[in-house]
C-alpha positions in Angstrom: 25.8 16.4 6.6 23.9 14.5 9.1 20.6 16.1 7.8 18.4 14.5 5.1 14.7 15.2 4.2 12.1 12.0 4.4 8.8 12.5 2.4 5.7 10.3 2.5 2.9 11.0 0.1 -0.3 9.3 1.3 -3.8 9.2 0.0 -5.0 12.8 1.3 -1.8 14.7 2.2 2.3 14.5 2.1 4.2 14.5 5.2 7.9 15.9 4.9 10.2 15.5 8.0 14.0 16.7 8.4 16.1 13.8 10.2 19.4 13.8 11.9 21.5 10.7 11.7 21.5 10.3 15.3 18.6 12.4 16.9 16.3 11.2 14.6 13.0 13.4 13.5 13.8 17.2 14.0 10.5 18.3 12.7 7.9 17.6 10.1 4.9 19.3 8.5 1.8 18.0 6.3 0.2 19.1 3.5 -3.2 18.2 2.6 -4.8 17.7 -1.1 -8.3 16.7 -2.4 -9.3 13.1 -3.4 -12.0 13.6 -6.1 -14.8 10.9 -5.4 -17.9 11.1 -7.0 -21.3 9.5 -5.6 -22.4 8.6 -8.7 -19.3 6.2 -9.3 -18.2 4.9 -6.2 -15.0 3.4 -7.9 -13.4 6.7 -9.1 -10.8 8.3 -7.3 -8.6 10.9 -8.8 -6.2 13.6 -7.8 -4.3 16.6 -9.8 -0.5 16.5 -10.1 -0.4 20.3 -9.7 -1.9 19.9 -6.2 0.7 17.1 -5.1 3.5 19.4 -6.3 2.1 22.6 -4.5 1.4 20.2 -1.2 5.2 18.8 -1.5 6.5 22.4 -1.3 4.4 23.6 1.3 5.2 20.3 3.5 8.9 20.6 2.9 9.6 24.4 3.7 7.0 23.6 6.8 9.2 20.8 7.9 12.6 22.9 7.5 10.8 25.7 9.6 10.1 23.3 12.3 13.2 21.7 12.4 15.2 24.7 12.6 17.8 24.0 10.3 19.2 25.6 7.0 17.9 23.8 4.0 21.3 23.8 2.5 22.3 21.7 5.2 20.2 18.7 4.0 22.3 15.9 2.4 19.8 13.9 0.6 15.8 13.4 0.0 13.9 10.6 -0.4 10.3 10.0 -1.3 7.7 7.2 -1.1 4.0 7.5 -2.6 0.6 5.3 -2.7 0.5 3.2 -5.4 -0.3 1.8 -8.1 -1.5 5.4 -8.6 -0.9 5.9 -12.4 -0.2 8.7 -14.5 -0.4 8.8 -18.4 2.2 11.3 -19.6 2.5 13.3 -22.8 5.7 15.2 -24.2 8.1 16.5 -21.5 6.4 14.2 -19.1 3.4 16.4 -18.6 0.4 14.7 -17.3 -2.5 14.2 -19.7 -4.9 13.9 -17.3 -5.6 13.4 -13.4 -3.7 10.7 -11.4 -5.5 7.2 -11.2 -5.1 6.9 -7.2 -4.7 3.5 -5.7 -7.8 3.5 -4.7 -9.4 4.2 -7.8 -11.2 0.7 -8.6 -12.9 1.6 -12.1 -10.6 -0.9 -14.0 -12.3 -4.3 -12.8 -13.0 -5.3 -16.0 -9.7 -4.5 -17.3 -8.1 -6.5 -14.5 -10.4 -9.5 -15.0 -9.1 -9.6 -19.0 -5.5 -9.2 -17.9 -6.0 -12.3 -15.5 -7.9 -14.5 -18.2 -5.4 -13.8 -20.9 -2.6 -14.4 -18.8 -4.1 -17.6 -17.6 -4.9 -18.7 -21.4 -1.5 -17.6 -22.4 0.4 -19.4 -19.8 2.2 -15.8 -18.5 4.4 -16.9 -15.6 4.4 -13.4 -14.2 0.8 -13.7 -13.0 2.1 -16.4 -10.6 4.3 -14.1 -9.1 1.7 -11.6 -8.5 -0.5 -14.2 -6.6 -2.3 -15.8 -9.7 -4.5 -12.8 -10.5 -4.3 -9.2 -11.7 -5.9 -6.4 -9.5 -7.9 -3.3 -10.3 -5.7 -1.4 -8.3 -2.7 -1.9 -10.4 -0.7 0.0 -13.2 -1.8 -2.2 -16.5 -5.2 -2.2 -15.5 -5.7 1.4 -14.8 -3.8 2.6 -17.9 -5.8 0.3 -20.1 -8.9 1.8 -18.5 -7.8 5.2 -19.4 -6.9 4.3 -22.9 -10.2 2.8 -23.7 -11.8 5.6 -22.0 -9.7 8.4 -23.8 -9.1 8.0 -27.2 -8.7 11.3 -28.3 -5.4 11.4 -26.0 -4.0 8.2 -27.1 -1.9 9.2 -29.6 -0.4 12.2 -27.2 0.9 9.5 -24.5 4.8 9.0 -24.8 4.6 6.7 -21.3 2.7 6.1 -18.0 4.5 6.4 -14.8 3.9 5.3 -11.2 3.5 8.1 -8.8 6.9 7.4 -7.0 8.6 7.6 -10.3 7.0 10.7 -11.7 7.8 12.8 -8.4 11.7 11.7 -8.7 11.7 12.6 -12.4 10.0 16.1 -11.7 12.2 16.7 -8.9 15.6 15.9 -10.7 14.3 17.8 -13.7 14.5 14.5 -16.3 11.8 14.9 -19.0 13.3 12.0 -21.3 11.1 8.7 -20.9 14.2 6.8 -21.6 16.1 8.1 -18.3 13.1 7.9 -16.1 13.7 6.1 -12.7 11.5 3.0 -12.6 11.1 1.4 -9.3 11.3 -2.3 -9.1 9.2 -2.1 -5.9 6.2 -0.4 -7.7 6.9 -2.3 -11.1 7.4 -5.4 -9.7 4.6 -5.5 -7.4 1.8 -3.5 -9.8 3.1 -4.0 -13.5 4.1 -7.6 -13.8 7.8 -6.7 -14.3 9.9 -9.2 -13.2 13.5 -9.5 -14.0 14.1 -13.1 -13.9 11.6 -13.3 -16.6 12.5 -10.6 -18.8 10.9 -7.8 -17.5 7.3 -7.3 -19.1 5.2 -9.9 -20.7 5.9 -9.7 -24.4 4.0 -7.3 -26.7 1.4 -10.5 -28.1 0.2 -10.9 -24.6 -0.8 -7.1 -24.2 -2.4 -6.8 -27.7 -4.4 -10.0 -27.1 -5.6 -8.6 -23.7 -6.8 -5.5 -26.0 -5.6 -4.4 -29.4 -5.7 -0.9 -27.7 -2.6 -1.8 -25.9 -0.5 -2.0 -29.2 2.9 -0.5 -28.8 2.3 0.4 -25.3 4.6 -2.0 -23.5 7.7 -0.2 -25.8 6.6 3.2 -23.7 7.3 1.8 -20.4 11.0 2.5 -20.8 13.7 3.8 -18.3 16.2 2.9 -15.8 14.9 0.0 -13.4 16.5 -0.1 -10.0 15.7 -0.7 -6.2 16.1 1.9 -3.3 19.6 1.7 -3.2 20.1 3.2 -6.8 19.9 6.8 -7.6 17.2 8.3 -9.2 19.0 11.8 -9.9 19.8 14.9 -8.3 17.7 17.7 -7.2 17.4 20.1 -10.0 18.1 24.0 -9.2 14.5 25.1 -10.0 13.2 22.5 -7.4 15.9 23.3 -5.1 14.7 27.1 -5.0 11.3 26.0 -4.5 11.9 23.7 -1.7 14.8 25.8 0.1 17.4 23.0 -0.4 20.7 22.7 -2.1 20.8 22.1 -5.8 22.6 18.5 -6.7 21.7 16.3 -3.7 20.8 12.7 -4.5 17.7 11.4 -4.8 17.3 7.4 -4.7 14.5 5.5 -6.5 11.5 5.7 -4.7 9.1 2.8 -3.6 5.2 2.4 -2.4 4.6 4.0 0.8 3.8 1.0 2.7 6.8 -0.6 1.7 8.9 2.0 3.2 6.8 2.3 6.2 7.7 -1.5 6.6 11.2 -0.4 6.9 10.4 2.4 9.1 8.6 0.1 11.5 11.8 -1.8 11.8 11.0 -4.9 9.2 13.4 -7.6 9.5 13.4 -11.2 8.2 10.9 -13.3 10.4 8.6 -10.1 11.0 5.3 -9.2 9.3 4.4 -5.6 9.2 0.8 -4.7 9.0 0.4 -1.3 8.0 -3.0 -0.4 8.8 -4.7 2.8 7.1 -7.0 3.6 4.3 -6.3 0.1 3.4 -4.0 -2.6 4.7 -0.6 -3.7 3.4 0.8 -6.9 5.0 4.6 -7.4 4.4 7.4 -9.6 4.8 10.7 -10.3 3.5 12.7 -13.5 2.7 16.1 -14.3 1.2 14.5 -16.7 -1.3 11.6 -15.7 -3.5 8.8 -18.4 -3.1 5.6 -18.3 -5.1 2.7 -17.9 -2.8 -0.7 -18.3 -4.5 -3.3 -15.5 -3.5 -0.6 -13.2 -2.3 -0.3 -10.3 -4.6 3.2 -9.9 -5.1 6.7 -11.7 -4.2 9.5 -9.2 -5.8 13.4 -9.2 -5.4 14.4 -6.1 -3.9 11.3 -4.6 -3.6 10.9 -3.5 0.2 14.2 -4.4 0.9 16.7 -3.7 -1.9 18.5 -7.4 -0.6 15.7 -9.3 0.1 12.4 -10.6 -1.6 9.5 -8.4 -0.8 6.2 -10.0 -0.3 3.0 -7.9 0.1 -0.5 -8.7 0.6 -3.3 -7.0 2.2 -7.0 -5.6 2.3 -8.4 -3.2 -0.1 -10.6 -1.7 2.3 -9.9 -0.8 6.3 -9.8 2.6 7.5 -12.1 3.9 4.9 -14.5 1.1 5.6 -14.7 2.3 9.5 -15.1 5.7 8.0 -17.9 4.9 6.1 -19.6 3.0 8.9 -19.7 6.3 10.6 -20.4 8.4 7.8 -23.7 6.6 7.3 -24.4 6.6 10.9 -24.2 10.4 11.0 -21.9 10.0 14.2 -18.2 10.8 14.8 -15.9 7.6 14.2 -14.2 8.6 17.6 -17.6 8.1 19.5 -18.2 5.0 18.1 -14.7 3.5 18.8 -15.2 5.1 22.5 -18.4 2.8 22.6 -16.7 -0.4 21.8 -14.1 -0.2 24.3 -15.6 -3.1 26.3 -17.1 -5.4 23.5 -16.0 -9.0 23.6 -15.1 -11.3 21.1 -18.1 -12.0 19.1 -20.5 -10.7 21.5 -22.3 -8.5 18.6 -23.6 -11.8 16.6 -22.5 -9.9 13.7 -20.0 -11.2 10.9 -18.4 -8.9 8.5 -17.0 -10.0 5.2 -14.9 -6.7 4.4 -15.0 -6.9 0.9 -16.6 -3.1 0.2 -13.5 -2.5 -2.4 -13.5 -6.0 -3.4 -10.8 -8.6 -2.1 -7.1 -7.9 -2.7 -5.9 -10.8 -1.1 -6.2 -14.2 -1.0 -9.2 -14.6 -3.2 -8.4 -11.7 -5.7 -11.8 -10.8 -6.7 -12.3 -7.2 -7.3 -16.0 -7.7 -7.9 -16.7 -8.8 -4.6 -19.0 -6.5 -2.1 -19.0 -6.2 1.7 -21.3 -8.4 3.6 -22.6 -8.4 7.1 -24.3 -11.6 8.5 -26.4 -11.7 11.7 -28.4 -8.4 12.0 -31.1 -8.0 14.4 -33.1 -5.0 15.3 -31.2 -3.8 18.1 -27.6 -3.7 16.5 -26.1 -0.2 16.4 -23.2 1.4 14.3 -20.9 0.8 16.8 -21.7 -2.9 16.8 -20.9 -3.0 12.9 -17.7 -1.1 13.5 -16.6 -3.7 16.2 -17.6 -6.4 13.6 -15.6 -4.7 11.0 -12.7 -4.4 13.0 -13.0 -8.4 13.8 -13.8 -8.9 10.2 -10.4 -7.2 8.9 -8.5 -9.2 11.6 -10.1 -12.4 10.8 -9.1 -11.7 6.7 -5.4 -10.6 7.9 -5.1 -13.9 9.7 -6.5 -15.7 6.5 -3.3 -14.0 4.8 -0.8 -14.8 7.3 -1.8 -18.3 7.5 -1.5 -18.3 3.4 2.3 -17.0 3.8 3.0 -19.3 6.6 2.0 -22.2 4.6 4.3 -21.5 2.1 7.4 -20.7 4.0 7.0 -17.1 5.2 8.4 -17.3 8.7 6.5 -15.2 11.2 8.0 -14.6 14.4 7.0 -11.1 15.2 3.8 -8.9 14.1 4.3 -5.3 13.9 1.5 -2.7 13.4 2.5 0.2 11.6 0.1 2.8 9.8 -1.9 5.8 11.2 -4.8 3.7 12.9 -2.8 1.5 15.4 -1.4 4.6 16.8 -4.7 6.0 17.6 -7.0 2.9 18.1 -5.8 0.2 20.7 -8.7 -1.8 20.6 -8.1 -2.6 17.2 -4.4 -3.5 18.1 -6.0 -5.7 21.2 -8.4 -7.8 18.6 -5.8 -8.3 16.2 -3.7 -9.9 18.7 -6.6 -12.0 20.1 -7.6 -12.8 16.6 -4.1 -13.8 15.7 -3.1 -14.8 18.8 0.3 -13.6 18.7 1.8 -10.3 20.5 1.4 -7.3 18.2 4.0 -5.0 18.5 2.9 -1.0 18.1 5.8 1.6 17.5 5.7 4.2 20.1 6.1 6.8 17.8 4.7 7.4 14.1 7.1 5.6 11.7 5.6 7.4 8.8 8.5 8.9 6.7 10.8 7.1 8.7 11.5 4.6 5.8 12.0 7.4 3.5 14.8 8.5 6.0 16.8 5.6 5.8 16.9 5.5 2.1 17.8 9.3 2.0 20.7 8.5 4.6 21.8 5.6 2.5 22.2 7.7 -0.9 23.9 10.5 1.4 26.3 7.9 2.5 25.8 8.3 6.3 24.9 4.3 7.2 26.6 1.6 5.4 23.3 -0.8 5.3 19.5 -0.5 5.7 19.9 -2.2 9.1 22.3 0.4 10.5 20.1 3.0 9.6 16.8 1.3 10.9 19.1 0.8 14.3 19.5 4.5 14.7 16.4 5.6 13.4 13.3 3.4 14.1 11.0 3.6 16.9 10.6 1.3 20.0 7.6 -0.8 20.5 5.0 -1.2 23.0 3.7 -4.7 23.0 -0.1 -5.5 23.3 -0.5 -9.1 24.5 -3.1 -11.5 23.4 -5.7 -12.2 25.9 -6.2 -16.1 26.5 -9.9 -16.2 26.9 -10.4 -13.8 24.0 -8.0 -15.6 21.6 -10.0 -19.1 22.4 -13.1 -17.6 21.6 -11.7 -16.2 18.3 -10.2 -19.4 17.6 -13.5 -21.0 17.3 -15.2 -17.9 15.4 -12.2 -17.8 12.7 -12.7 -21.4 11.8 -16.5 -20.4 10.8 -15.0 -17.3 9.1 -12.7 -18.9 6.8 -15.8 -21.0 5.6 -17.8 -18.4 5.0 -15.1 -16.3 3.5 -14.0 -19.0 0.7 -17.5 -20.1 0.3 -19.2 -16.8 -0.6 -15.9 -15.3 -2.2 -14.5 -18.1 -4.2 -17.0 -18.5 -7.4 -15.2 -22.3 -7.7 -16.0 -23.1 -4.1 -18.0 -26.7 -3.4 -21.2 -26.4 -2.0 -21.5 -25.5 1.7 -24.6 -26.0 4.1 -24.6 -22.2 5.1 -27.8 -22.5 7.3 -25.8 -24.8 9.9 -23.3 -22.2 10.0 -25.3 -19.1 10.4 -27.5 -20.8 13.3 -24.2 -21.8 15.1 -22.3 -18.2 14.6 -22.9 -16.8 18.1 
């Protein structure tokens, strides 16, 4: 059968799409779910399990209706989700509370404790996630939950990533020893490394905090790549989704990673998924340690390559925050900057509003804007933020290239590049490279690639990409703008490391500020 379902759980909604192996996407639908943010705690971000299941059901049924096919003709389905989105679970894999969504940053102190203990005990796993542990990742969030829910600790039988839990639910798996564990999620977010024997040892975790005693042994299951099968659609969920029972579901992955596959990622490419945050991804035949880059994991993005992930903790949500504070629509601010030129605002934006994910890796940093005068507008700040995220991205690409990652093409995926060509142009100018923008949205195409592999419709990831991935339009750098950005970027790097790295040498900041314009 030539039909599959590709499902993508994003931060605020789930998209389901029905694909044909030659015709591509036939129809798609989305369903929203709320994100619990709290003004009293900007680091808090949680969601309800039931809201995700209800939205999934609505999205799949909507996609089937729009595609015009019988759900019983769908041969497989695959899912990616946000991550690290963590759920502590009790008996029967029932959630013991709300999801800690990827953008929940409450676990800063827990992340710092994990990093400090890993360094003092010489844990090699820390090197493979850039030399630091993040508040956005699994162990930090689970430790935060354990510290703040003492009454529920004894009920916890395991904790899972969102992509693995959803697969287990759809397959009717309730035994924690049989759950699928995505090497993509566990390798990048949970310090799992096959070459090092899996997780760090038990005594490491108890040194971080005695409350973690016994928790490592609870993170059991079947570890695999996206070429491996998580299970088969249960009769209950087949009825709820309008599909045929028993169809295969491959082990899932992080949404940005499959977005990279859906955008056509090959060796030599960097895919920058620009959304609420950004994920900067590449693949390599040989895994190589890259200091400050938040994960190098065999089999993560592409099952046959080492996946390399970095990124920014704030991007689209930073743009939204600027608009919200100004009381103006983001679309209006975006329109107001269409004729802005490189550095014309005189503002320098260090986009650490959610901390630094890469390459400093400090979750305690906050956003900084330098150069204000009384005539600056919210539109000027938005433009400086776009420039700042581009400078930061170039810092990441420079670090990856320094350690041998080939960068021949830069591809922009995610929702923002589809809607904001000014951002694409600024990035092309700052990187001084052409930026390839898919002509159609690649979201859920990566899920379709792995669903087709599970159904046996294509022999390789590359063959499926050739049939399914969109074409590109190319945004070329403007030579004059690129030359100006080259000057400004050298100064940005000085500010970035001087203000962000506590171990940096003293820098004469006054001279830099005076010559920023």
